[in-house]
C-alpha positions in Angstrom: -50.5 6.6 10.7 -51.8 9.0 8.1 -49.8 9.9 5.0 -49.1 13.3 6.2 -47.7 12.0 9.6 -45.3 9.5 8.0 -42.7 12.0 7.4 -42.7 13.0 11.0 -40.7 10.0 12.3 -37.5 10.9 14.0 -35.5 8.9 11.5 -36.9 10.6 8.5 -36.5 14.0 9.9 -32.8 13.2 11.0 -32.2 12.1 7.3 -33.2 15.6 6.1 -30.6 17.4 8.2 -27.6 18.3 6.1 -24.4 20.1 6.8 -23.3 23.0 4.9 -20.8 25.9 5.9 -20.2 24.2 9.1 -24.0 24.4 10.1 -26.6 21.9 10.5 -29.6 22.8 8.2 -32.6 21.7 6.2 -33.6 22.4 2.6 -36.7 24.4 1.9 -38.2 21.6 -0.3 -38.1 19.1 2.6 -39.4 21.8 5.1 -42.4 22.4 2.8 -43.2 18.9 2.5 -43.1 18.6 6.4 -45.3 21.6 6.8 -47.7 20.5 4.1 -47.4 23.6 2.0 -45.8 24.3 -1.4 -42.1 25.3 -1.4 -43.1 28.5 -3.2 -45.4 29.5 -0.7 -42.9 28.8 2.2 -40.2 31.0 0.6 -42.9 33.8 -0.1 -43.8 33.8 3.5 -40.2 34.3 4.5 -39.7 37.1 1.9 -42.7 38.8 3.5 -40.8 38.7 6.8 -37.2 38.8 5.5 -36.1 40.8 8.5 -36.7 37.9 10.7 -34.3 35.7 8.7 -30.8 36.9 8.6 -28.1 35.0 6.8 -27.3 32.7 9.8 -31.0 31.7 9.8 -31.5 31.2 6.0 -29.1 31.2 3.1 -29.3 30.3 -0.6 -27.1 27.5 -1.7 -24.3 28.2 -4.3 -24.1 26.2 -7.4 -21.4 23.8 -5.8 -23.3 23.3 -2.8 -26.5 22.4 -4.9 -24.6 20.2 -6.9 -23.0 18.4 -3.8 -26.8 18.0 -2.6 -28.0 16.6 -5.8 -25.2 14.1 -6.1 -25.5 12.8 -2.6 -29.2 12.6 -2.3 -31.5 11.0 -5.0 -34.6 12.9 -4.0 -33.1 16.3 -5.2 -32.1 15.2 -8.6 -34.9 17.4 -10.2 -32.9 20.3 -8.9 -29.9 19.5 -11.2 -31.0 21.6 -14.1 -33.0 24.1 -12.0 -32.2 27.8 -12.6 -33.1 28.6 -8.9 -31.0 27.3 -6.2 -32.8 26.0 -3.1 -32.7 27.8 0.3 -31.2 26.2 3.5 -32.6 27.0 6.8 -30.6 26.5 10.1 -32.1 25.5 13.3 -32.8 29.2 14.4 -34.5 29.7 10.8 -36.7 26.7 11.3 -37.8 27.9 14.7 -38.7 31.2 13.2 -40.7 29.6 10.3 -43.3 28.4 12.8 -44.1 32.2 13.6 -44.5 33.2 9.9 -46.5 30.2 8.6 -49.2 31.1 11.3 -50.6 27.6 12.0 -50.7 25.3 15.0 -49.5 22.6 12.8 -46.4 24.5 11.9 -45.7 24.9 15.5 -46.0 21.2 16.3 -44.0 20.2 13.3 -41.3 22.8 14.2 -41.1 21.2 17.8 -40.6 17.8 16.2 -37.9 19.2 14.1 -36.1 20.9 17.0 -36.1 17.6 18.8 -34.4 16.0 15.8 -31.6 18.7 15.8 -31.0 18.1 19.6 -30.7 14.4 19.0 -28.3 15.0 16.1 -26.1 17.4 18.3 -26.2 14.7 21.1 -25.2 12.1 18.5 -22.2 14.2 16.9 -20.9 15.3 20.4 -20.7 11.7 21.6 -19.1 10.4 18.4 -16.9 13.3 17.3 -13.8 11.1 17.0 -15.6 8.6 14.9 -17.0 11.4 12.7 -13.5 12.9 12.1 -12.5 9.6 10.4 -15.5 9.7 8.0 -15.4 12.1 5.0 -18.5 13.4 3.5 -18.7 10.7 0.9 -18.4 7.9 3.5 -21.2 9.5 5.6 -23.4 10.0 2.4 -22.9 6.2 1.6 -24.3 5.1 5.1 -27.4 7.2 4.3 -27.8 5.9 0.8 -27.5 2.4 2.1 -30.3 3.0 4.6 -27.9 2.3 7.4 -27.7 5.6 8.8 -30.5 5.1 11.4 -28.9 1.8 12.6 -25.7 3.6 12.9 -27.2 6.3 14.9 -28.9 3.7 17.3 -25.7 1.7 17.8 -23.6 4.6 18.4 -26.2 6.3 20.7 -26.0 3.2 23.2 -22.2 3.5 23.0 -20.7 4.0 26.6 -17.8 6.1 25.2 -18.2 9.7 26.3 -16.5 12.8 24.7 -13.0 13.6 25.9 -13.5 17.3 26.0 -15.9 20.0 25.1 -17.5 23.4 25.9 -20.9 24.2 27.2 -22.2 27.7 26.7 -24.2 30.1 28.8 -27.7 28.7 29.0 -27.0 25.2 28.0 -28.3 24.2 31.5 -30.1 21.0 30.4 -27.6 19.8 28.0 -24.9 20.2 30.6 -26.9 18.4 33.2 -27.9 15.6 30.9 -24.2 15.1 30.0 -23.0 14.8 33.7 -26.2 12.7 34.5 -25.0 10.2 31.8 -21.6 10.2 33.2 -22.9 9.3 36.7 -25.5 6.7 35.3 -22.6 5.2 33.4 -20.4 4.4 36.5 -20.2 0.8 37.4 -18.6 0.7 40.7 -17.7 4.1 42.2 -17.5 7.8 41.9 -15.3 10.4 43.7 -16.1 14.1 43.3 -13.8 16.9 44.3 -15.7 20.0 44.4 -15.9 23.0 46.8 -19.4 24.0 46.3 -21.9 21.2 47.0 -25.6 21.4 47.5 -28.7 19.4 47.0 -28.5 19.8 43.2 -25.5 17.5 43.2 -27.1 15.1 45.5 -29.9 14.8 43.1 -27.6 13.8 40.3 -26.0 11.1 42.6 -29.6 9.8 43.2 -29.8 8.7 39.7 -27.4 5.8 40.2 -27.9 3.7 43.5 -25.5 0.9 42.4 -22.3 2.7 43.1 -20.3 4.0 46.1 -19.9 7.8 46.1 -17.4 9.9 47.9 -17.3 13.8 48.1 -14.5 16.0 48.9 -15.2 19.7 49.6 -13.8 22.4 51.8 -17.2 24.0 52.5 -18.6 21.3 54.8 -21.2 23.5 56.5 -24.1 22.7 58.8 -26.7 23.0 56.0 -24.6 20.5 53.8 -24.4 18.1 56.8 -28.1 18.2 57.2 -28.6 17.7 53.5 -26.4 14.6 53.4 -28.0 13.2 56.5 -31.4 13.5 55.0 -30.3 12.1 51.7 -28.5 9.2 53.4 -31.7 8.2 55.2 -33.4 7.6 51.8 -30.6 6.6 49.3 -27.5 4.7 49.3 -25.2 6.6 51.8 -22.8 9.1 50.5 -19.4 9.7 52.2 -18.4 13.3 52.5 -14.9 14.6 53.6 -13.5 18.0 54.3 -10.8 18.7 51.7 -9.2 22.2 51.0 -6.3 21.5 48.7 -8.2 21.6 45.5 -9.3 24.6 43.5 -10.6 22.8 40.5 -13.4 20.3 40.1 -12.7 16.6 39.4 -15.0 13.6 38.8 -13.3 10.2 39.0 -15.3 7.3 37.8 -14.7 3.7 38.7 -11.1 4.7 39.8 -10.0 5.1 36.3 -11.6 7.8 34.4 -11.0 11.5 35.5 -13.0 14.4 34.3 -12.1 18.0 35.1 -14.8 20.7 35.0 -14.3 24.4 34.7 -17.5 25.0 36.9 -19.0 23.5 40.0 -21.5 20.7 39.1 -24.2 22.6 40.8 -23.8 25.6 38.3 -23.6 23.6 35.0 -24.6 25.7 32.1 -25.1 28.9 33.8 -22.0 30.3 32.3 -19.5 29.2 29.7 -17.4 26.2 31.0 -15.2 23.6 29.5 -14.6 19.9 30.5 -12.0 17.5 29.6 -11.0 13.9 30.3 -7.6 13.3 31.6 -5.3 10.3 30.3 -3.4 10.1 33.7 -4.0 7.4 36.1 -6.8 8.1 38.6 -4.9 6.1 41.3 -2.4 9.3 41.6 -5.2 11.6 42.5 -6.9 9.1 44.9 -3.7 8.4 46.8 -3.1 12.2 47.4 -6.7 12.3 48.9 -5.9 9.8 51.7 
């Protein structure tokens, strides 16, 4: 691997992502090193196109924020006595950088950085409860001990899923991936209560052929019956039942975990929707289905 590409490993980029003002961001010096340009030139290009970089895309660290950065990260020690505070770029600002730097290399590097941001969001979403117990100092100690990547990999394999959350308009892939991982994580069975079923949902269930699947829906029309029939000829058969007593959507995993969805599984990410995991016994719902 060439020297200029050594910085582009996922672990290195993730260790360059910090949190200030409730936002994930990267420092101009790190970005300049990744793009292979002087920090001064990077910021000059931004200034020439400043209308493309509103405050939520790029902001200058305050003295306190700079001091926190220096205290927690050895590579920024030279900033301690600098009279100019560094600039921080959010994910949107980094995406815009590839447009103002005018090079194919900048585009390719920006894509790698975007992938790192996505992985970090996934990591934080799946382990929100754990991070609530770690203050900033504890998190930084993990990084300084070179254990952050090990922690990331270990928790990323954890089967624990978030208890609640919101997916926003346009997060189609993120929502799809979240539900796919729930389905893949099932060991024995899944029961879905959803009044709007189509081949999209059947595609989700095709990803786990080790489990028994039952679907309860009120709209059991001819097309759905045909779709189920075709599906069952190729994959492990799904049992489908007519059920009209439920307005909401529920996903019951292994007869013990209950997820409530604010949208049909076929429409995930098309509009805002929330999900939550219930603490109640799944058997209570299952008994009422019989």
